[in-house]
Residue frames as qw, qx, qy, qz and C-alpha x, y, z in Angstrom:
[[0.712, -0.441, -0.298, 0.459, -17.30, 12.24, 3.67],
 [0.071, 0.956, -0.018, 0.283, -16.61, 15.89, 4.68],
 [0.754, 0.002, -0.299, 0.585, -12.97, 16.45, 5.61],
 [0.187, -0.967, 0.012, -0.174, -11.98, 19.03, 8.21],
 [0.607, 0.388, -0.426, 0.547, -8.77, 20.04, 9.83],
 [0.591, -0.796, -0.122, 0.047, -7.62, 20.54, 13.39],
 [0.353, 0.724, -0.400, 0.437, -4.46, 22.58, 14.21],
 [0.843, -0.527, -0.100, 0.048, -2.48, 20.97, 16.98],
 [0.039, -0.824, 0.563, -0.050, 0.96, 21.43, 18.54],
 [0.985, -0.004, 0.160, 0.067, 3.21, 18.55, 17.67],
 [0.800, 0.120, 0.139, 0.571, 7.04, 18.04, 17.28],
 [0.371, -0.422, -0.032, 0.827, 7.76, 21.72, 18.15],
 [0.083, 0.042, -0.360, -0.928, 5.37, 23.29, 15.61],
 [0.597, 0.302, 0.377, -0.640, 1.72, 23.57, 14.69],
 [0.085, -0.040, 0.895, 0.435, 0.42, 20.86, 12.42],
 [0.634, 0.101, -0.024, -0.766, -2.94, 20.59, 10.59],
 [0.229, -0.049, 0.972, -0.019, -4.52, 17.17, 10.98],
 [0.471, -0.013, -0.534, -0.702, -7.01, 16.00, 8.37],
 [0.161, 0.071, 0.926, -0.335, -10.07, 14.26, 9.86],
 [0.409, -0.123, -0.466, -0.775, -13.60, 13.25, 9.24],
 [0.505, -0.035, 0.620, -0.599, -16.65, 12.16, 11.15],
 [0.340, -0.010, -0.844, -0.414, -18.52, 9.04, 10.17],
 [0.428, -0.442, -0.774, -0.151, -22.09, 7.96, 11.06],
 [0.069, 0.212, -0.330, 0.917, -22.62, 11.13, 12.93],
 [0.595, -0.296, -0.077, -0.743, -26.27, 10.29, 13.61],
 [0.585, -0.067, -0.800, 0.118, -25.41, 7.16, 15.71],
 [0.594, -0.735, -0.300, -0.132, -27.05, 6.83, 19.21],
 [0.213, -0.845, 0.400, -0.284, -25.03, 8.42, 22.06],
 [0.959, -0.215, 0.116, 0.146, -21.99, 6.30, 23.01],
 [0.539, -0.545, 0.388, 0.512, -18.37, 5.85, 22.49],
 [0.478, 0.782, -0.222, -0.333, -16.68, 7.01, 19.33],
 [0.916, 0.016, 0.285, 0.282, -14.69, 4.52, 17.18],
 [0.039, 0.891, -0.327, -0.313, -11.40, 6.15, 16.20],
 [0.928, 0.321, 0.100, 0.159, -9.55, 4.60, 13.13],
 [0.286, -0.793, 0.438, 0.314, -5.80, 4.66, 13.17],
 [0.800, 0.565, -0.131, -0.155, -4.27, 3.95, 9.65],
 [0.932, -0.035, 0.112, 0.342, -1.31, 1.89, 8.56],
 [0.568, -0.442, 0.198, 0.665, 2.20, 2.98, 7.80],
 [0.161, 0.024, 0.503, 0.849, 1.26, 4.26, 4.27],
 [0.005, 0.628, 0.772, 0.099, -2.42, 4.97, 5.02],
 [0.030, -0.042, 0.053, -0.997, -4.60, 8.08, 5.28],
 [0.475, 0.272, 0.391, -0.740, -8.22, 9.15, 5.61],
 [0.640, 0.444, -0.240, -0.580, -8.91, 8.41, 1.97],
 [0.332, 0.352, -0.862, -0.149, -6.94, 5.17, 1.82],
 [0.345, 0.025, 0.815, -0.465, -9.20, 3.56, 4.33],
 [0.225, -0.146, -0.694, -0.667, -11.94, 3.86, 1.55],
 [0.566, -0.395, -0.275, -0.670, -15.39, 2.74, 2.62],
 [0.595, -0.157, -0.766, 0.186, -14.53, 0.20, 5.41],
 [0.120, -0.061, -0.587, 0.798, -14.80, 2.57, 8.41],
 [0.450, -0.036, -0.042, -0.891, -18.15, 3.77, 7.38],
 [0.719, -0.100, -0.598, -0.339, -19.38, 0.16, 7.06],
 [0.474, -0.037, -0.744, 0.470, -17.86, -0.77, 10.37],
 [0.100, -0.027, 0.345, -0.933, -19.54, 2.21, 12.11],
 [0.626, -0.058, -0.227, -0.744, -22.95, 1.49, 10.56],
 [0.699, -0.057, -0.710, -0.068, -22.66, -2.17, 11.48],
 [0.451, -0.178, -0.672, 0.559, -21.71, -1.56, 15.08],
 [0.249, -0.832, -0.468, -0.163, -23.97, 1.50, 15.55],
 [0.525, -0.588, -0.123, 0.603, -21.12, 3.78, 16.58],
 [0.229, 0.967, -0.043, -0.098, -20.05, 7.24, 15.58],
 [0.879, -0.014, 0.124, 0.460, -16.60, 7.20, 13.98],
 [0.020, 0.939, -0.215, -0.267, -13.52, 9.29, 13.40],
 [0.850, 0.246, 0.159, 0.438, -10.84, 8.85, 10.77],
 [0.107, -0.951, 0.186, 0.223, -7.71, 11.04, 10.73],
 [0.797, 0.483, -0.173, 0.318, -4.43, 11.27, 8.84],
 [0.666, -0.570, -0.022, 0.480, -1.26, 11.48, 10.94],
 [0.017, 0.884, -0.270, -0.381, 1.32, 14.29, 10.13],
 [0.149, -0.437, 0.786, 0.412, 3.04, 13.38, 6.81],
 [0.218, 0.237, 0.936, 0.145, 0.00, 11.50, 5.51],
 [0.168, 0.711, 0.683, 0.015, -3.03, 12.39, 3.40],
 [0.169, 0.795, 0.169, 0.558, -3.77, 16.08, 3.45],
 [0.606, -0.760, -0.093, 0.218, -2.22, 16.58, 6.97],
 [0.037, -0.931, 0.345, 0.114, 0.91, 18.68, 7.37],
 [0.853, 0.373, -0.319, 0.180, 3.88, 17.00, 5.53],
 [0.732, -0.553, -0.027, 0.398, 6.99, 16.24, 7.42],
 [0.003, -0.920, 0.266, 0.290, 9.90, 18.66, 7.09],
 [0.725, 0.599, -0.338, -0.017, 12.49, 17.97, 4.45],
 [0.274, 0.568, -0.696, 0.343, 15.14, 17.44, 7.03],
 [0.686, -0.348, 0.354, -0.531, 12.98, 15.35, 9.41],
 [0.507, 0.200, -0.837, -0.038, 14.02, 11.92, 10.38],
 [0.767, -0.475, -0.104, -0.418, 11.82, 9.82, 12.56],
 [0.034, -0.472, 0.807, -0.354, 13.30, 8.09, 15.65],
 [0.324, -0.060, -0.944, -0.029, 12.48, 4.65, 16.95],
 [0.025, 0.354, 0.717, -0.600, 9.93, 6.11, 19.37],
 [0.202, -0.047, -0.376, -0.903, 7.64, 7.61, 16.62],
 [0.473, -0.398, -0.685, -0.385, 4.72, 5.45, 17.43],
 [0.419, -0.464, -0.609, 0.488, 4.98, 6.14, 21.11],
 [0.030, -0.186, -0.035, 0.981, 4.82, 9.97, 20.30],
 [0.347, -0.216, -0.554, -0.725, 1.80, 9.40, 18.18],
 [0.518, -0.437, -0.733, -0.056, 0.12, 7.43, 20.93],
 [0.473, -0.485, -0.471, 0.565, 1.14, 9.50, 23.90],
 [0.169, -0.365, -0.016, 0.915, 1.22, 13.07, 22.45],
 [0.177, 0.021, -0.463, -0.868, -0.64, 13.57, 19.17],
 [0.351, -0.378, -0.804, -0.296, -3.60, 11.24, 19.65],
 [0.271, -0.551, -0.631, 0.474, -4.49, 12.53, 23.11],
 [0.037, -0.380, -0.020, 0.924, -4.37, 16.09, 21.83],
 [0.230, -0.094, -0.611, -0.751, -6.64, 15.34, 18.90],
 [0.329, -0.468, -0.819, -0.038, -9.11, 13.52, 21.00],
 [0.221, -0.525, -0.465, 0.678, -9.17, 16.33, 23.52],
 [0.059, 0.211, -0.255, -0.942, -9.59, 18.91, 20.77],
 [0.412, -0.153, -0.617, -0.652, -12.59, 17.05, 19.31],
 [0.546, -0.294, 0.346, -0.703, -14.20, 16.22, 22.76],
 [0.831, 0.056, -0.509, -0.220, -13.75, 12.46, 22.50],
 [0.331, -0.534, 0.665, -0.403, -13.50, 10.48, 25.71],
 [0.619, -0.089, 0.762, -0.169, -13.13, 6.72, 26.26],
 [0.609, 0.449, -0.334, -0.562, -13.12, 5.78, 22.61],
 [0.921, 0.073, 0.364, 0.115, -13.01, 2.45, 20.89],
 [0.001, 0.703, -0.555, -0.446, -9.69, 2.34, 18.88],
 [0.894, 0.332, 0.301, 0.011, -9.48, 0.46, 15.59],
 [0.050, -0.787, 0.518, 0.331, -5.83, 0.36, 14.31],
 [0.941, 0.328, 0.051, 0.057, -4.17, -1.30, 11.36],
 [0.785, 0.349, -0.172, 0.481, -0.54, -2.21, 11.31],
 [0.342, 0.172, -0.317, 0.868, 1.47, 0.79, 12.73],
 [0.379, -0.422, -0.047, -0.822, -1.90, 2.18, 13.67],
 [0.835, -0.358, -0.395, -0.138, -2.60, -0.94, 15.66],
 [0.648, -0.028, -0.427, 0.630, 0.56, -0.38, 17.53],
 [0.028, 0.278, -0.221, 0.934, -0.20, 3.10, 18.31],
 [0.640, -0.463, -0.252, -0.559, -3.75, 2.10, 19.47],
 [0.821, -0.265, -0.461, 0.209, -2.16, -0.47, 21.91],
 [0.439, 0.085, -0.315, 0.837, 0.36, 2.04, 23.19],
 [0.246, -0.408, -0.031, -0.878, -2.44, 4.61, 23.71],
 [0.739, -0.410, -0.364, -0.392, -4.65, 2.21, 25.51],
 [0.696, -0.134, -0.528, 0.467, -1.84, 1.41, 28.02],
 [0.275, -0.027, -0.332, 0.902, -2.06, 4.85, 29.30],
 [0.321, 0.014, 0.039, -0.946, -5.57, 6.11, 28.65],
 [0.502, 0.237, 0.705, -0.441, -9.09, 4.93, 29.19],
 [0.355, 0.174, -0.597, -0.698, -10.60, 3.21, 26.18],
 [0.803, 0.001, 0.221, -0.553, -13.88, 1.34, 25.77],
 [0.903, 0.054, 0.420, 0.070, -12.00, -1.32, 23.68],
 [0.053, 0.683, -0.555, -0.473, -9.41, -1.86, 21.04],
 [0.886, 0.356, 0.297, -0.011, -9.54, -3.71, 17.74],
 [0.120, -0.720, 0.531, 0.431, -6.12, -4.18, 16.06],
 [0.905, 0.403, 0.118, -0.071, -5.46, -5.57, 12.70],
 [0.824, 0.328, -0.097, 0.453, -1.97, -6.98, 11.84],
 [0.240, -0.948, 0.182, -0.107, -0.29, -4.74, 14.70],
 [0.652, 0.412, -0.494, 0.401, 3.41, -4.86, 15.43],
 [0.663, -0.745, -0.024, -0.067, 4.71, -5.56, 18.91],
 [0.565, -0.533, 0.458, 0.432, 8.31, -6.23, 17.90],
 [0.399, 0.691, -0.430, -0.422, 10.37, -6.04, 14.80],
 [0.865, 0.029, 0.498, 0.046, 10.68, -9.38, 12.75],
 [0.326, -0.270, 0.626, 0.654, 12.99, -10.26, 9.92],
 [0.305, 0.512, 0.750, 0.286, 9.78, -10.76, 7.63],
 [0.042, 0.915, 0.330, -0.226, 8.69, -7.23, 8.33],
 [0.213, -0.718, 0.341, 0.568, 12.04, -5.75, 7.44],
 [0.366, 0.051, 0.776, 0.510, 12.31, -7.95, 4.16],
 [0.236, 0.685, 0.667, 0.173, 8.85, -6.74, 3.00],
 [0.041, -0.938, -0.097, 0.330, 9.56, -3.06, 3.81],
 [0.319, -0.494, 0.539, 0.603, 12.89, -3.30, 1.89],
 [0.326, 0.352, 0.784, 0.394, 10.79, -4.81, -1.07],
 [0.107, 0.865, 0.465, -0.152, 8.49, -1.82, -0.73],
 [0.153, -0.785, 0.210, 0.563, 11.36, 0.58, -1.19],
 [0.281, -0.131, 0.729, 0.610, 12.42, -1.13, -4.38],
 [0.221, 0.623, 0.732, 0.167, 8.78, -0.93, -5.61],
 [0.036, -0.902, -0.198, 0.383, 8.60, 2.79, -4.79],
 [0.166, -0.653, 0.426, 0.604, 11.76, 3.41, -6.78],
 [0.134, -0.214, 0.804, 0.539, 11.12, 1.15, -9.73],
 [0.080, 0.442, 0.850, 0.273, 7.35, 0.90, -10.28],
 [0.140, -0.535, -0.293, -0.780, 4.23, 3.18, -10.26],
 [0.456, -0.500, -0.642, 0.360, 3.84, 2.90, -6.43],
 [0.158, -0.254, -0.186, 0.936, 4.67, 6.63, -5.93],
 [0.218, -0.132, -0.380, -0.889, 2.04, 7.58, -8.46],
 [0.494, -0.420, -0.737, -0.190, -0.54, 5.28, -6.78],
 [0.417, -0.469, -0.538, 0.562, 0.16, 6.71, -3.45],
 [0.103, -0.014, 0.075, 0.992, -0.18, 10.20, -4.88],
 [0.344, -0.459, -0.587, -0.570, -3.92, 9.50, -5.13],
 [0.602, -0.640, -0.478, 0.000, -4.15, 9.50, -1.29],
 [0.561, -0.565, -0.100, 0.597, -1.33, 11.79, -0.06],
 [0.185, 0.975, 0.019, -0.122, -0.65, 15.39, -0.97],
 [0.127, 0.796, -0.591, -0.024, 3.01, 14.54, -0.64],
 [0.982, -0.012, -0.167, -0.089, 3.71, 10.81, -1.30],
 [0.544, 0.448, -0.511, 0.493, 7.44, 11.30, -0.64],
 [0.247, -0.498, 0.473, -0.684, 6.65, 12.53, 2.84],
 [0.858, -0.233, 0.148, -0.433, 4.39, 9.60, 3.53],
 [0.954, 0.184, -0.234, 0.035, 6.62, 6.90, 2.09],
 [0.551, 0.499, -0.477, 0.470, 10.21, 7.83, 3.06],
 [0.376, -0.542, 0.453, -0.600, 9.58, 8.64, 6.82],
 [0.922, -0.152, 0.184, -0.305, 7.93, 5.23, 7.27],
 [0.928, 0.297, -0.193, 0.112, 10.39, 3.28, 5.13],
 [0.374, 0.614, -0.498, 0.484, 13.64, 4.75, 6.47],
 [0.436, -0.540, 0.498, -0.520, 12.73, 4.29, 10.16],
 [0.952, -0.058, 0.188, -0.232, 11.68, 0.71, 9.71],
 [0.871, 0.408, -0.158, 0.226, 14.92, 0.05, 7.84],
 [0.010, 0.804, -0.446, 0.392, 17.07, 1.86, 10.31],
 [0.611, 0.097, -0.733, 0.282, 19.34, -0.59, 12.18],
 [0.098, -0.166, 0.567, -0.801, 18.53, 1.30, 15.47],
 [0.649, -0.083, -0.063, -0.754, 14.85, 0.32, 14.92],
 [0.608, 0.092, -0.784, -0.083, 15.59, -3.44, 15.19],
 [0.207, -0.012, -0.784, 0.585, 15.37, -3.20, 18.97],
 [0.444, -0.176, -0.001, -0.878, 11.88, -1.68, 18.97],
 [0.351, -0.216, -0.909, 0.066, 9.66, -3.84, 21.23],
 [0.314, -0.376, 0.127, -0.863, 6.50, -2.83, 22.94],
 [0.629, -0.229, -0.736, -0.100, 5.57, -6.06, 24.63],
 [0.351, -0.289, -0.607, 0.652, 6.28, -4.71, 28.12],
 [0.107, -0.027, 0.027, -0.994, 4.57, -1.33, 27.34],
 [0.521, -0.210, -0.462, -0.687, 1.21, -2.93, 26.55],
 [0.404, -0.177, -0.864, 0.241, 0.96, -4.95, 29.68],
 [0.054, 0.180, 0.488, -0.853, -1.05, -2.15, 31.34],
 [0.375, -0.128, -0.512, -0.763, -3.99, -2.45, 29.10],
 [0.275, 0.079, 0.809, -0.514, -7.20, -3.21, 30.90],
 [0.612, 0.370, 0.012, -0.699, -9.87, -2.80, 28.14],
 [0.845, 0.177, 0.502, -0.038, -11.01, -5.72, 25.99],
 [0.044, 0.618, -0.558, -0.552, -8.95, -6.35, 22.88],
 [0.874, 0.355, 0.322, -0.083, -9.66, -8.03, 19.58],
 [0.185, -0.660, 0.583, 0.436, -6.45, -8.91, 17.76],
 [0.827, 0.484, 0.246, -0.147, -6.75, -9.85, 14.11],
 [0.140, -0.618, 0.632, 0.446, -4.17, -11.13, 11.67],
 [0.828, 0.425, -0.226, -0.288, -4.15, -12.79, 8.23],
 [0.904, -0.226, 0.329, 0.153, -2.55, -16.15, 8.22],
 [0.745, 0.385, 0.243, 0.487, -0.63, -15.05, 5.05],
 [0.092, -0.989, -0.014, 0.112, 0.42, -11.65, 6.40],
 [0.757, 0.452, -0.088, 0.464, 3.64, -10.67, 4.53],
 [0.055, 0.770, -0.237, 0.589, 4.58, -8.04, 7.15],
 [0.318, -0.466, 0.647, -0.513, 4.63, -10.15, 10.32],
 [0.366, -0.012, -0.930, -0.038, 4.08, -13.58, 11.78],
 [0.554, -0.582, -0.453, -0.386, 1.23, -14.64, 14.00],
 [0.547, -0.255, -0.513, 0.610, 3.45, -14.17, 17.00],
 [0.042, 0.280, -0.006, 0.959, 2.51, -10.54, 16.69],
 [0.548, -0.428, -0.144, -0.704, -1.00, -11.21, 17.97],
 [0.837, -0.254, -0.481, 0.069, -0.32, -14.29, 19.91],
 [0.439, 0.088, -0.432, 0.783, 2.25, -12.29, 21.99],
 [0.304, -0.373, 0.050, -0.875, -0.52, -9.81, 22.80],
 [0.803, -0.362, -0.280, -0.383, -2.86, -12.63, 24.08],
 [0.739, -0.102, -0.540, 0.389, -0.14, -14.15, 26.34],
 [0.252, 0.073, -0.415, 0.871, 0.31, -10.92, 28.16],
 [0.338, 0.002, 0.143, -0.930, -3.28, -9.77, 28.12],
 [0.171, 0.141, 0.973, -0.059, -5.83, -12.41, 28.85],
 [0.405, 0.586, 0.424, -0.560, -8.81, -10.24, 27.92],
 [0.204, 0.433, -0.569, -0.669, -7.55, -10.60, 24.17],
 [0.806, 0.334, 0.466, -0.150, -9.67, -12.50, 21.71],
 [0.239, -0.415, 0.657, 0.582, -7.66, -13.73, 18.77],
 [0.750, 0.537, 0.306, -0.237, -8.83, -14.02, 15.16],
 [0.319, -0.381, 0.701, 0.511, -6.46, -15.69, 12.65],
 [0.656, 0.552, 0.174, -0.485, -7.91, -15.38, 9.16],
 [0.655, 0.003, 0.635, 0.409, -7.05, -17.86, 6.40],
 [0.453, 0.538, 0.499, 0.506, -6.60, -16.62, 2.87],
 [0.108, -0.984, -0.135, -0.035, -5.72, -13.19, 4.24],
 [0.641, 0.334, -0.179, 0.668, -2.68, -11.07, 3.92],
 [0.311, 0.015, -0.356, 0.881, -1.65, -7.83, 5.80],
 [0.225, -0.047, 0.019, -0.973, -4.96, -6.05, 5.34],
 [0.118, 0.297, 0.941, -0.110, -7.99, -8.10, 6.63],
 [0.273, 0.592, 0.355, -0.671, -10.30, -5.12, 6.00],
 [0.379, 0.543, -0.441, -0.606, -9.45, -5.52, 2.32],
 [0.212, 0.246, -0.924, -0.202, -8.93, -9.21, 1.97],
 [0.291, -0.342, -0.893, 0.018, -11.72, -10.61, 4.18],
 [0.153, -0.261, 0.161, -0.940, -13.96, -7.62, 5.05],
 [0.713, -0.369, -0.277, -0.528, -17.17, -9.61, 5.90],
 [0.763, -0.232, -0.535, 0.278, -15.32, -12.01, 8.24],
 [0.313, 0.089, -0.381, 0.865, -13.75, -9.01, 9.97],
 [0.340, -0.321, -0.054, -0.882, -17.06, -7.17, 10.24],
 [0.787, -0.324, -0.447, -0.276, -18.78, -10.12, 11.69],
 [0.682, -0.171, -0.514, 0.491, -16.16, -10.67, 14.27],
 [0.109, 0.198, -0.218, 0.949, -16.05, -6.92, 15.18],
 [0.530, -0.384, -0.213, -0.726, -19.82, -6.89, 15.64],
 [0.812, -0.321, -0.488, -0.006, -19.86, -9.98, 17.83],
 [0.565, -0.051, -0.431, 0.701, -16.97, -8.60, 19.94],
 [0.089, -0.266, 0.122, -0.952, -18.56, -5.12, 20.38],
 [0.655, -0.402, -0.367, -0.525, -21.86, -6.67, 21.20],
 [0.754, -0.234, -0.555, 0.262, -20.34, -8.89, 23.85],
 [0.406, -0.074, -0.347, 0.842, -18.55, -5.91, 25.58],
 [0.232, -0.333, -0.131, -0.904, -21.38, -3.49, 25.05],
 [0.710, -0.407, -0.482, -0.312, -23.63, -5.86, 26.97],
 [0.691, -0.164, -0.508, 0.487, -21.05, -6.52, 29.63],
 [0.212, -0.081, -0.252, 0.941, -20.98, -2.60, 30.42],
 [0.242, -0.522, -0.500, -0.647, -24.72, -1.96, 29.85]]
């Protein structure tokens, strides 16, 4: 996978965004854009995006948000605000898609990346959205698990392990961890924001997800009847790691259905 960089204006400065194309020889059609989790990056996805693009016959794009992977780290004095996912969805992602000539993509988001995908699709044309363990509101179980992650970062080799995927693991970890544990973030809720989505949605969650209850995806389906739900047994917060074949089969079936509907 050949990594490139796009320089974009964001947050009052120029930032370099790490990205890579996948399955570039796919037939003409929409691009599938992968949006990583709260501690993810281009490399942390490992091989799943390539497998998904080849299975679905789509060209793909993976990228690292500012502060992650090899993208520009956050400033030392930077503290994220509760609207950080809105800003990624409404400012950075549209700028990146425009710079790379991508229109009406498929969005594939995990965790925070799933929330960003939903927020983006509420304002911009998309061919479809696939979200894994997205957040639409803050739950006690999420806060408890993120607090446990802080203890792991301070007391185990988690920082060293994240250093394999991020040039600045402190940048990646602390911005995410501090905003999720900020009392002001407890009121974060995007259930009303996503009601404008018109494209098809596949919402996936592990039954054993340690970062959220199944209300996260069931709440999407109640508001958006075009949503297909997939609740996967024996699966935690990362279906693409815990149950990759089940997930690939579901994505392929969902994409075929909606590809034929718009043929």
